[in-house]
N, CA, C, O and the ligand as a Tripos MOL2 file, in Angstrom:
@<TRIPOS>MOLECULE
protein
  273   271    69     0     0
PROTEIN
NO_CHARGES

@<TRIPOS>ATOM
      1 N          22.6130   14.8640    8.6860 N.3       1 MET1
      2 CA         22.6820   13.4210    9.0320 C.3       1 MET1
      3 C          22.9220   12.5730    7.6780 C.2       1 MET1
      4 O          22.2210   12.7430    6.6800 O.2       1 MET1
      5 N          23.9450   11.6790    7.7400 N.am      2 THR2
      6 CA         23.9880   10.8570    6.4070 C.3       2 THR2
      7 C          23.1260    9.8880    6.3570 C.2       2 THR2
      8 O          22.8240    9.2400    7.3590 O.2       2 THR2
      9 N          22.5850    9.6560    5.0810 N.am      3 CYS3
     10 CA         21.6420    8.5160    4.8680 C.3       3 CYS3
     11 C          22.2410    7.3310    4.9900 C.2       3 CYS3
     12 O          23.2510    7.1230    4.3170 O.2       3 CYS3
     13 N          21.7420    6.3370    5.8600 N.am      4 PRO4
     14 CA         22.1790    5.0310    6.1520 C.3       4 PRO4
     15 C          22.1150    4.1080    4.8950 C.2       4 PRO4
     16 O          22.7440    3.0500    4.9170 O.2       4 PRO4
     17 N          21.3690    4.4690    3.7790 N.am      5 PHE5
     18 CA         21.1510    3.5900    2.8330 C.3       5 PHE5
     19 C          22.1140    3.9440    1.6260 C.2       5 PHE5
     20 O          22.6440    3.0300    0.9950 O.2       5 PHE5
     21 N          22.3580    5.3760    1.2790 N.am      6 CYS6
     22 CA         23.4060    5.6770    0.1980 C.3       6 CYS6
     23 C          24.3700    6.4200    0.4410 C.2       6 CYS6
     24 O          25.1610    6.7530   -0.4420 O.2       6 CYS6
     25 N          24.4810    6.8560    1.8370 N.am      7 GLY7
     26 CA         25.5640    7.5890    2.2530 C.3       7 GLY7
     27 C          25.4890    9.1620    1.9470 C.2       7 GLY7
     28 O          26.4020    9.8500    2.4030 O.2       7 GLY7
     29 N          24.5030    9.7630    1.2330 N.am      8 GLY8
     30 CA         24.1500   10.9920    0.7640 C.3       8 GLY8
     31 C          23.7690   11.7990    2.0750 C.2       8 GLY8
     32 O          23.4750   11.2200    3.1200 O.2       8 GLY8
     33 N          23.7960   13.2380    1.9390 N.am      9 GLU9
     34 CA         23.1120   13.9800    2.9330 C.3       9 GLU9
     35 C          21.8710   14.1890    3.0650 C.2       9 GLU9
     36 O          21.3190   14.5830    2.0380 O.2       9 GLU9
     37 N          21.2480   14.0690    3.9400 N.am     10 MET10
     38 CA         19.6630   14.0800    4.1740 C.3      10 MET10
     39 C          19.3370   15.6650    4.4950 C.2      10 MET10
     40 O          20.1700   16.4650    4.9210 O.2      10 MET10
     41 N          17.9740   15.9520    4.2070 N.am     11 GLU11
     42 CA         17.4380   17.2180    4.2930 C.3      11 GLU11
     43 C          16.6120   17.1770    5.7590 C.2      11 GLU11
     44 O          15.9000   16.2020    5.9990 O.2      11 GLU11
     45 N          16.7270   18.2020    6.6620 N.am     12 VAL12
     46 CA         15.9580   18.2200    7.6300 C.3      12 VAL12
     47 C          14.5980   18.9810    7.5180 C.2      12 VAL12
     48 O          14.5100   20.0670    6.9450 O.2      12 VAL12
     49 N          13.5340   18.3340    8.1080 N.am     13 GLY13
     50 CA         12.3340   19.0150    7.8020 C.3      13 GLY13
     51 C          11.4240   18.5120    8.8720 C.2      13 GLY13
     52 O          11.8410   18.2900   10.0090 O.2      13 GLY13
     53 N           9.9580   18.2990    8.4510 N.am     14 PHE14
     54 CA          9.0640   17.9850    9.4080 C.3      14 PHE14
     55 C           8.0340   16.9900    8.7550 C.2      14 PHE14
     56 O           7.6150   17.0930    7.6020 O.2      14 PHE14
     57 N           7.6870   16.0170    9.6520 N.am     15 VAL15
     58 CA          6.4080   15.3580    9.1560 C.3      15 VAL15
     59 C           5.1200   15.8420    9.7710 C.2      15 VAL15
     60 O           5.1150   15.9110   11.0000 O.2      15 VAL15
     61 N           4.2000   16.1330    9.2260 N.am     16 GLN16
     62 CA          2.9040   16.8810    9.7260 C.3      16 GLN16
     63 C           1.6960   16.2380    9.1830 C.2      16 GLN16
     64 O           1.6500   15.7020    8.0760 O.2      16 GLN16
     65 N           0.7520   16.3170    9.9920 N.am     17 SER17
     66 CA         -0.6750   15.7260    9.7900 C.3      17 SER17
     67 C          -1.6210   16.5150   10.1620 C.2      17 SER17
     68 O          -1.4910   17.1220   11.2250 O.2      17 SER17
     69 N          -2.6730   16.6650    9.4420 N.am     18 ASN18
     70 CA         -3.9050   17.4290    9.9500 C.3      18 ASN18
     71 C          -5.1450   16.6640   10.1430 C.2      18 ASN18
     72 O          -6.2260   17.2320   10.3030 O.2      18 ASN18
     73 N          -4.9790   15.0950   10.1270 N.am     19 GLY19
     74 CA         -5.9190   14.3220   10.1900 C.3      19 GLY19
     75 C          -6.3400   13.7050    8.8680 C.2      19 GLY19
     76 O          -6.8270   12.5750    8.8460 O.2      19 GLY19
     77 N          -6.1770   14.3720    7.8430 N.am     20 SER20
     78 CA         -6.7090   13.8950    6.5290 C.3      20 SER20
     79 C          -5.4890   13.7380    5.6190 C.2      20 SER20
     80 O          -5.6240   13.1250    4.5600 O.2      20 SER20
     81 N          -4.2190   14.2920    5.9940 N.am     21 ALA21
     82 CA         -3.1030   14.3690    4.9990 C.3      21 ALA21
     83 C          -1.8650   14.2220    5.9520 C.2      21 ALA21
     84 O          -1.9010   14.5610    7.1350 O.2      21 ALA21
     85 N          -0.8210   13.7140    5.3610 N.am     22 LEU22
     86 CA          0.3370   13.2970    6.0400 C.3      22 LEU22
     87 C           1.4260   13.9430    5.1370 C.2      22 LEU22
     88 O           1.5630   13.4630    4.0120 O.2      22 LEU22
     89 N           2.1940   14.9550    5.5070 N.am     23 ILE23
     90 CA          3.1270   15.4760    4.5310 C.3      23 ILE23
     91 C           4.6200   15.6480    5.4580 C.2      23 ILE23
     92 O           4.7950   15.7030    6.6750 O.2      23 ILE23
     93 N           5.5490   15.7040    4.3430 N.am     24 TRP24
     94 CA          6.9510   16.1590    4.8680 C.3      24 TRP24
     95 C           7.1260   17.4480    4.2710 C.2      24 TRP24
     96 O           6.8380   17.6630    3.0940 O.2      24 TRP24
     97 N           7.6190   18.3630    5.0940 N.am     25 THR25
     98 CA          7.7530   19.9330    4.5580 C.3      25 THR25
     99 C           9.0820   20.2290    5.3080 C.2      25 THR25
    100 O           9.4790   19.6280    6.3050 O.2      25 THR25
    101 N           9.7580   21.3420    4.6130 N.am     26 ASN26
    102 CA         10.9370   21.8860    5.1180 C.3      26 ASN26
    103 C          10.5270   23.0760    5.8970 C.2      26 ASN26
    104 O          11.3910   23.7280    6.4830 O.2      26 ASN26
    105 N           9.0310   23.4770    5.9620 N.am     27 LYS27
    106 CA          8.6650   24.5720    6.5580 C.3      27 LYS27
    107 C           7.4230   24.3360    7.2730 C.2      27 LYS27
    108 O           6.4530   24.0260    6.5810 O.2      27 LYS27
    109 N           7.2670   24.4300    8.5790 N.am     28 LYS28
    110 CA          6.0000   23.9090    9.2700 C.3      28 LYS28
    111 C           4.8510   24.7900    8.9280 C.2      28 LYS28
    112 O           4.9110   26.0190    8.9460 O.2      28 LYS28
    113 N           3.7020   24.0220    8.5850 N.am     29 HIS29
    114 CA          2.4070   24.6040    8.2380 C.3      29 HIS29
    115 C           1.6160   24.7410    9.5300 C.2      29 HIS29
    116 O           1.8310   24.0720   10.5400 O.2      29 HIS29
    117 N           0.6800   25.6760    9.3980 N.am     30 CYS30
    118 CA         -0.2230   25.7640   10.7940 C.3      30 CYS30
    119 C          -1.5250   24.9970   10.6350 C.2      30 CYS30
    120 O          -2.4470   25.3970    9.9230 O.2      30 CYS30
    121 N          -1.5460   23.9030   11.3210 N.am     31 PHE31
    122 CA         -2.7450   23.1500   11.5510 C.3      31 PHE31
    123 C          -2.5530   22.2010   12.6930 C.2      31 PHE31
    124 O          -1.4040   21.9690   13.0660 O.2      31 PHE31
    125 N          -3.6480   21.5900   13.3240 N.am     32 SER32
    126 CA         -3.4600   20.6930   14.5160 C.3      32 SER32
    127 C          -4.0220   19.4050   14.4130 C.2      32 SER32
    128 O          -4.9400   19.2340   13.6110 O.2      32 SER32
    129 N          -3.6330   18.5290   15.0650 N.am     33 VAL33
    130 CA         -4.2610   17.1380   15.1880 C.3      33 VAL33
    131 C          -3.8740   16.6790   16.6520 C.2      33 VAL33
    132 O          -2.7900   16.9510   17.1670 O.2      33 VAL33
    133 N          -4.9150   15.9280   17.2860 N.am     34 LEU34
    134 CA         -4.6610   15.3940   18.7690 C.3      34 LEU34
    135 C          -4.5800   13.8960   18.5540 C.2      34 LEU34
    136 O          -5.3080   13.3930   17.6980 O.2      34 LEU34
    137 N          -3.8330   13.2170   19.1930 N.am     35 ALA35
    138 CA         -3.9830   11.7230   19.1360 C.3      35 ALA35
    139 C          -4.8230   11.3370   20.1440 C.2      35 ALA35
    140 O          -4.7610   11.9830   21.1900 O.2      35 ALA35
    141 N          -5.6750   10.3320   20.0550 N.am     36 ASP36
    142 CA         -6.6870    9.6640   20.8100 C.3      36 ASP36
    143 C          -5.8820    8.4620   21.6320 C.2      36 ASP36
    144 O          -5.7360    7.3770   21.0690 O.2      36 ASP36
    145 N          -5.4070    8.6550   22.8590 N.am     37 SER37
    146 CA         -4.6970    7.7760   23.6710 C.3      37 SER37
    147 C          -5.6060    6.4810   23.9910 C.2      37 SER37
    148 O          -5.0950    5.4020   24.2890 O.2      37 SER37
    149 N          -6.9090    6.6720   23.9100 N.am     38 SER38
    150 CA         -7.6540    5.5650   24.1140 C.3      38 SER38
    151 C          -7.5610    4.2990   22.9480 C.2      38 SER38
    152 O          -7.9010    3.1210   23.0630 O.2      38 SER38
    153 N          -7.0340    4.9420   21.9220 N.am     39 LYS39
    154 CA         -6.8000    4.0380   20.6340 C.3      39 LYS39
    155 C          -5.3190    3.5280   20.4990 C.2      39 LYS39
    156 O          -4.9820    2.7390   19.6170 O.2      39 LYS39
    157 N          -4.4360    4.0550   21.4710 N.am     40 GLY40
    158 CA         -3.2270    3.6430   21.6140 C.3      40 GLY40
    159 C          -2.2660    4.6640   20.7170 C.2      40 GLY40
    160 O          -1.1190    4.3660   20.3830 O.2      40 GLY40
    161 N          -2.8160    5.7110   20.4360 N.am     41 GLU41
    162 CA         -2.1690    6.7230   19.4270 C.3      41 GLU41
    163 C          -1.1380    7.4850   20.4730 C.2      41 GLU41
    164 O          -1.4150    7.6040   21.6660 O.2      41 GLU41
    165 N          -0.0820    7.9180   19.9650 N.am     42 ILE42
    166 CA          0.8860    8.7040   20.6680 C.3      42 ILE42
    167 C           1.1070   10.1420   20.3100 C.2      42 ILE42
    168 O           1.5900   10.4300   19.2150 O.2      42 ILE42
    169 N           0.7880   11.0190   21.1530 N.am     43 GLN43
    170 CA          0.9780   12.4830   20.6650 C.3      43 GLN43
    171 C           2.4380   12.8930   20.6170 C.2      43 GLN43
    172 O           3.0660   13.1260   21.6500 O.2      43 GLN43
    173 N           2.9470   12.9740   19.4600 N.am     44 LEU44
    174 CA          4.3630   13.2350   19.1490 C.3      44 LEU44
    175 C           4.8450   14.5110   19.5970 C.2      44 LEU44
    176 O           5.8530   14.6790   20.2840 O.2      44 LEU44
    177 N           3.9160   15.5750   19.0860 N.am     45 ASP45
    178 CA          4.0990   16.8080   19.3230 C.3      45 ASP45
    179 C           2.8760   17.7170   19.1110 C.2      45 ASP45
    180 O           2.1490   17.5280   18.1350 O.2      45 ASP45
    181 N           2.6590   18.5730   19.8830 N.am     46 HIS46
    182 CA          1.5310   19.5190   19.7190 C.3      46 HIS46
    183 C           1.8620   20.9650   20.2020 C.2      46 HIS46
    184 O           1.7480   21.3230   21.3740 O.2      46 HIS46
    185 N           2.2590   21.7120   19.2380 N.am     47 VAL47
    186 CA          2.4240   23.1370   19.7610 C.3      47 VAL47
    187 C           1.3090   23.9630   19.1900 C.2      47 VAL47
    188 O           0.6700   23.6320   18.1910 O.2      47 VAL47
    189 N           1.0990   25.1330   19.9320 N.am     48 PHE48
    190 CA         -0.0920   25.7830   19.5300 C.3      48 PHE48
    191 C          -0.3320   25.8010   17.8560 C.2      48 PHE48
    192 O           0.5120   26.2880   17.1040 O.2      48 PHE48
    193 N          -1.3060   25.3420   17.4820 N.am     49 ASN49
    194 CA         -1.8360   25.2740   16.2780 C.3      49 ASN49
    195 C          -1.1530   24.6450   15.1950 C.2      49 ASN49
    196 O          -1.2850   24.9070   14.0000 O.2      49 ASN49
    197 N          -0.3820   23.7590   15.7420 N.am     50 SER50
    198 CA          0.3830   22.7950   14.8240 C.3      50 SER50
    199 C           0.8180   21.5000   15.2780 C.2      50 SER50
    200 O           1.0770   21.3490   16.4720 O.2      50 SER50
    201 N           0.9330   20.5140   14.4340 N.am     51 ALA51
    202 CA          1.3290   19.2220   15.0960 C.3      51 ALA51
    203 C           2.3260   18.6770   14.1550 C.2      51 ALA51
    204 O           1.9470   18.2740   13.0550 O.2      51 ALA51
    205 N           3.6940   18.6250   14.5290 N.am     52 SER52
    206 CA          4.7230   18.0750   13.6090 C.3      52 SER52
    207 C           5.7740   17.3650   14.5150 C.2      52 SER52
    208 O           5.7150   17.5450   15.7310 O.2      52 SER52
    209 N           6.7330   16.5660   13.9710 N.am     53 ILE53
    210 CA          7.8410   15.9310   14.3880 C.3      53 ILE53
    211 C           8.9530   16.2140   13.3910 C.2      53 ILE53
    212 O           8.7630   16.0830   12.1820 O.2      53 ILE53
    213 N          10.0820   16.5920   13.8920 N.am     54 THR54
    214 CA         11.3420   16.5050   13.1350 C.3      54 THR54
    215 C          11.6050   15.2050   12.2210 C.2      54 THR54
    216 O          11.4530   14.0770   12.6900 O.2      54 THR54
    217 N          11.9560   15.3970   11.0610 N.am     55 ALA55
    218 CA         12.3080   14.1960   10.2880 C.3      55 ALA55
    219 C          13.2470   14.5090    9.0740 C.2      55 ALA55
    220 O          13.0620   15.5230    8.4010 O.2      55 ALA55
    221 N          14.0830   13.7790    8.8480 N.am     56 GLU56
    222 CA         14.9240   13.9830    7.6900 C.3      56 GLU56
    223 C          14.7540   13.0140    6.7110 C.2      56 GLU56
    224 O          14.6350   11.8310    7.0300 O.2      56 GLU56
    225 N          14.7230   13.4820    5.2390 N.am     57 ILE57
    226 CA         14.5050   12.7190    4.1430 C.3      57 ILE57
    227 C          15.7610   12.5510    3.4220 C.2      57 ILE57
    228 O          16.6900   13.3420    3.5900 O.2      57 ILE57
    229 N          15.8390   11.4860    2.5690 N.am     58 CYS58
    230 CA         16.7570   11.1990    1.3680 C.3      58 CYS58
    231 C          15.8070   11.2760    0.2110 C.2      58 CYS58
    232 O          14.8760   10.4720    0.1560 O.2      58 CYS58
    233 N          15.9760   12.1920   -0.7260 N.am     59 ARG59
    234 CA         15.0440   12.1310   -1.6930 C.3      59 ARG59
    235 C          15.5650   11.1100   -2.8010 C.2      59 ARG59
    236 O          14.7160   10.6990   -3.5910 O.2      59 ARG59
    237 N          16.8100   10.6830   -2.9320 N.am     60 LYS60
    238 CA         17.4290    9.6580   -3.6200 C.3      60 LYS60
    239 C          16.6920    8.3460   -3.3960 C.2      60 LYS60
    240 O          16.1810    7.6720   -4.2900 O.2      60 LYS60
    241 N          16.6970    8.0510   -2.0400 N.am     61 CYS61
    242 CA         16.2250    6.7510   -1.4650 C.3      61 CYS61
    243 C          14.8060    6.6540   -1.1980 C.2      61 CYS61
    244 O          14.2470    5.5980   -0.9020 O.2      61 CYS61
    245 N          14.1890    7.8720   -1.3170 N.am     62 LYS62
    246 CA         12.8300    8.0810   -0.9120 C.3      62 LYS62
    247 C          12.5030    7.6450    0.4990 C.2      62 LYS62
    248 O          11.4400    7.0540    0.6920 O.2      62 LYS62
    249 N          13.5050    7.9400    1.7130 N.am     63 LYS63
    250 CA         13.4120    7.4470    2.9620 C.3      63 LYS63
    251 C          13.1470    8.4540    4.0140 C.2      63 LYS63
    252 O          13.7850    9.4950    3.8580 O.2      63 LYS63
    253 N          12.3960    8.4090    5.0080 N.am     64 ILE64
    254 CA         12.1750    9.4010    5.8380 C.3      64 ILE64
    255 C          12.6160    8.7900    7.2920 C.2      64 ILE64
    256 O          12.1950    7.7100    7.7070 O.2      64 ILE64
    257 N          13.4880    9.6010    7.9790 N.am     65 ILE65
    258 CA         13.9420    9.0440    9.3260 C.3      65 ILE65
    259 C          13.4390   10.0880   10.4280 C.2      65 ILE65
    260 O          13.6010   11.2990   10.2770 O.2      65 ILE65
    261 N          12.8150    9.5270   11.5500 N.am     66 ALA66
    262 CA         12.3590   10.3880   12.4230 C.3      66 ALA66
    263 C          12.3930    9.7340   13.8700 C.2      66 ALA66
    264 O          12.1550    8.5410   14.0610 O.2      66 ALA66
    265 N          12.7130   10.6340   14.8600 N.am     67 ASP67
    266 CA         12.7050   10.0380   16.1660 C.3      67 ASP67
    267 C          11.3910   10.3850   16.8700 C.2      67 ASP67
    268 O          10.7250   11.3380   16.4650 O.2      67 ASP67
    269 N          10.9650    9.5860   17.9920 N.am     68 TYR68
    270 CA          9.7530    9.9380   18.7410 C.3      68 TYR68
    271 C           9.9680    9.7210   20.0580 C.2      68 TYR68
    272 O           9.0770    9.9520   20.8750 O.2      68 TYR68
    273 ZN         19.8060    7.8470    0.6860 Zn       69 ZN69
@<TRIPOS>BOND
     1     1     2 1
     2     2     3 1
     3     3     4 2
     4     3     5 am
     5     5     6 1
     6     6     7 1
     7     7     8 2
     8     7     9 am
     9     9    10 1
    10    10    11 1
    11    11    12 2
    12    11    13 am
    13    13    14 1
    14    14    15 1
    15    15    16 2
    16    15    17 am
    17    17    18 1
    18    18    19 1
    19    19    20 2
    20    19    21 am
    21    21    22 1
    22    22    23 1
    23    23    24 2
    24    23    25 am
    25    25    26 1
    26    26    27 1
    27    27    28 2
    28    27    29 am
    29    29    30 1
    30    30    31 1
    31    31    32 2
    32    31    33 am
    33    33    34 1
    34    34    35 1
    35    35    36 2
    36    35    37 am
    37    37    38 1
    38    38    39 1
    39    39    40 2
    40    39    41 am
    41    41    42 1
    42    42    43 1
    43    43    44 2
    44    43    45 am
    45    45    46 1
    46    46    47 1
    47    47    48 2
    48    47    49 am
    49    49    50 1
    50    50    51 1
    51    51    52 2
    52    51    53 am
    53    53    54 1
    54    54    55 1
    55    55    56 2
    56    55    57 am
    57    57    58 1
    58    58    59 1
    59    59    60 2
    60    59    61 am
    61    61    62 1
    62    62    63 1
    63    63    64 2
    64    63    65 am
    65    65    66 1
    66    66    67 1
    67    67    68 2
    68    67    69 am
    69    69    70 1
    70    70    71 1
    71    71    72 2
    72    71    73 am
    73    73    74 1
    74    74    75 1
    75    75    76 2
    76    75    77 am
    77    77    78 1
    78    78    79 1
    79    79    80 2
    80    79    81 am
    81    81    82 1
    82    82    83 1
    83    83    84 2
    84    83    85 am
    85    85    86 1
    86    86    87 1
    87    87    88 2
    88    87    89 am
    89    89    90 1
    90    90    91 1
    91    91    92 2
    92    91    93 am
    93    93    94 1
    94    94    95 1
    95    95    96 2
    96    95    97 am
    97    97    98 1
    98    98    99 1
    99    99   100 2
   100    99   101 am
   101   101   102 1
   102   102   103 1
   103   103   104 2
   104   103   105 am
   105   105   106 1
   106   106   107 1
   107   107   108 2
   108   107   109 am
   109   109   110 1
   110   110   111 1
   111   111   112 2
   112   111   113 am
   113   113   114 1
   114   114   115 1
   115   115   116 2
   116   115   117 am
   117   117   118 1
   118   118   119 1
   119   119   120 2
   120   119   121 am
   121   121   122 1
   122   122   123 1
   123   123   124 2
   124   123   125 am
   125   125   126 1
   126   126   127 1
   127   127   128 2
   128   127   129 am
   129   129   130 1
   130   130   131 1
   131   131   132 2
   132   131   133 am
   133   133   134 1
   134   134   135 1
   135   135   136 2
   136   135   137 am
   137   137   138 1
   138   138   139 1
   139   139   140 2
   140   139   141 am
   141   141   142 1
   142   142   143 1
   143   143   144 2
   144   143   145 am
   145   145   146 1
   146   146   147 1
   147   147   148 2
   148   147   149 am
   149   149   150 1
   150   150   151 1
   151   151   152 2
   152   151   153 am
   153   153   154 1
   154   154   155 1
   155   155   156 2
   156   155   157 am
   157   157   158 1
   158   158   159 1
   159   159   160 2
   160   159   161 am
   161   161   162 1
   162   162   163 1
   163   163   164 2
   164   163   165 am
   165   165   166 1
   166   166   167 1
   167   167   168 2
   168   167   169 am
   169   169   170 1
   170   170   171 1
   171   171   172 2
   172   171   173 am
   173   173   174 1
   174   174   175 1
   175   175   176 2
   176   175   177 am
   177   177   178 1
   178   178   179 1
   179   179   180 2
   180   179   181 am
   181   181   182 1
   182   182   183 1
   183   183   184 2
   184   183   185 am
   185   185   186 1
   186   186   187 1
   187   187   188 2
   188   187   189 am
   189   189   190 1
   190   190   191 1
   191   191   192 2
   192   191   193 am
   193   193   194 1
   194   194   195 1
   195   195   196 2
   196   195   197 am
   197   197   198 1
   198   198   199 1
   199   199   200 2
   200   199   201 am
   201   201   202 1
   202   202   203 1
   203   203   204 2
   204   203   205 am
   205   205   206 1
   206   206   207 1
   207   207   208 2
   208   207   209 am
   209   209   210 1
   210   210   211 1
   211   211   212 2
   212   211   213 am
   213   213   214 1
   214   214   215 1
   215   215   216 2
   216   215   217 am
   217   217   218 1
   218   218   219 1
   219   219   220 2
   220   219   221 am
   221   221   222 1
   222   222   223 1
   223   223   224 2
   224   223   225 am
   225   225   226 1
   226   226   227 1
   227   227   228 2
   228   227   229 am
   229   229   230 1
   230   230   231 1
   231   231   232 2
   232   231   233 am
   233   233   234 1
   234   234   235 1
   235   235   236 2
   236   235   237 am
   237   237   238 1
   238   238   239 1
   239   239   240 2
   240   239   241 am
   241   241   242 1
   242   242   243 1
   243   243   244 2
   244   243   245 am
   245   245   246 1
   246   246   247 1
   247   247   248 2
   248   247   249 am
   249   249   250 1
   250   250   251 1
   251   251   252 2
   252   251   253 am
   253   253   254 1
   254   254   255 1
   255   255   256 2
   256   255   257 am
   257   257   258 1
   258   258   259 1
   259   259   260 2
   260   259   261 am
   261   261   262 1
   262   262   263 1
   263   263   264 2
   264   263   265 am
   265   265   266 1
   266   266   267 1
   267   267   268 2
   268   267   269 am
   269   269   270 1
   270   270   271 1
   271   271   272 2
@<TRIPOS>SUBSTRUCTURE
     1 MET1         2 RESIDUE 1 A MET
     2 THR2         6 RESIDUE 1 A THR
     3 CYS3        10 RESIDUE 1 A CYS
     4 PRO4        14 RESIDUE 1 A PRO
     5 PHE5        18 RESIDUE 1 A PHE
     6 CYS6        22 RESIDUE 1 A CYS
     7 GLY7        26 RESIDUE 1 A GLY
     8 GLY8        30 RESIDUE 1 A GLY
     9 GLU9        34 RESIDUE 1 A GLU
    10 MET10       38 RESIDUE 1 A MET
    11 GLU11       42 RESIDUE 1 A GLU
    12 VAL12       46 RESIDUE 1 A VAL
    13 GLY13       50 RESIDUE 1 A GLY
    14 PHE14       54 RESIDUE 1 A PHE
    15 VAL15       58 RESIDUE 1 A VAL
    16 GLN16       62 RESIDUE 1 A GLN
    17 SER17       66 RESIDUE 1 A SER
    18 ASN18       70 RESIDUE 1 A ASN
    19 GLY19       74 RESIDUE 1 A GLY
    20 SER20       78 RESIDUE 1 A SER
    21 ALA21       82 RESIDUE 1 A ALA
    22 LEU22       86 RESIDUE 1 A LEU
    23 ILE23       90 RESIDUE 1 A ILE
    24 TRP24       94 RESIDUE 1 A TRP
    25 THR25       98 RESIDUE 1 A THR
    26 ASN26      102 RESIDUE 1 A ASN
    27 LYS27      106 RESIDUE 1 A LYS
    28 LYS28      110 RESIDUE 1 A LYS
    29 HIS29      114 RESIDUE 1 A HIS
    30 CYS30      118 RESIDUE 1 A CYS
    31 PHE31      122 RESIDUE 1 A PHE
    32 SER32      126 RESIDUE 1 A SER
    33 VAL33      130 RESIDUE 1 A VAL
    34 LEU34      134 RESIDUE 1 A LEU
    35 ALA35      138 RESIDUE 1 A ALA
    36 ASP36      142 RESIDUE 1 A ASP
    37 SER37      146 RESIDUE 1 A SER
    38 SER38      150 RESIDUE 1 A SER
    39 LYS39      154 RESIDUE 1 A LYS
    40 GLY40      158 RESIDUE 1 A GLY
    41 GLU41      162 RESIDUE 1 A GLU
    42 ILE42      166 RESIDUE 1 A ILE
    43 GLN43      170 RESIDUE 1 A GLN
    44 LEU44      174 RESIDUE 1 A LEU
    45 ASP45      178 RESIDUE 1 A ASP
    46 HIS46      182 RESIDUE 1 A HIS
    47 VAL47      186 RESIDUE 1 A VAL
    48 PHE48      190 RESIDUE 1 A PHE
    49 ASN49      194 RESIDUE 1 A ASN
    50 SER50      198 RESIDUE 1 A SER
    51 ALA51      202 RESIDUE 1 A ALA
    52 SER52      206 RESIDUE 1 A SER
    53 ILE53      210 RESIDUE 1 A ILE
    54 THR54      214 RESIDUE 1 A THR
    55 ALA55      218 RESIDUE 1 A ALA
    56 GLU56      222 RESIDUE 1 A GLU
    57 ILE57      226 RESIDUE 1 A ILE
    58 CYS58      230 RESIDUE 1 A CYS
    59 ARG59      234 RESIDUE 1 A ARG
    60 LYS60      238 RESIDUE 1 A LYS
    61 CYS61      242 RESIDUE 1 A CYS
    62 LYS62      246 RESIDUE 1 A LYS
    63 LYS63      250 RESIDUE 1 A LYS
    64 ILE64      254 RESIDUE 1 A ILE
    65 ILE65      258 RESIDUE 1 A ILE
    66 ALA66      262 RESIDUE 1 A ALA
    67 ASP67      266 RESIDUE 1 A ASP
    68 TYR68      270 RESIDUE 1 A TYR
    69 ZN69       273 GROUP 0 **** ****
């Protein structure tokens, strides 16, 4: 994907959280987190022992773009 801010090529990776940290990584880590729907949270993804969404970053602009 082309960065809509600078026109450079973005890197494909994953935004992941374990409940205490939120990271972008190009390689999925193994941990899990569940959304609490009673608080309006949305479960974006939950695969066995991991929680992540695909997200692309532009390191130059420090932007992350993700679909949900
Ligand atoms: Zn950019």
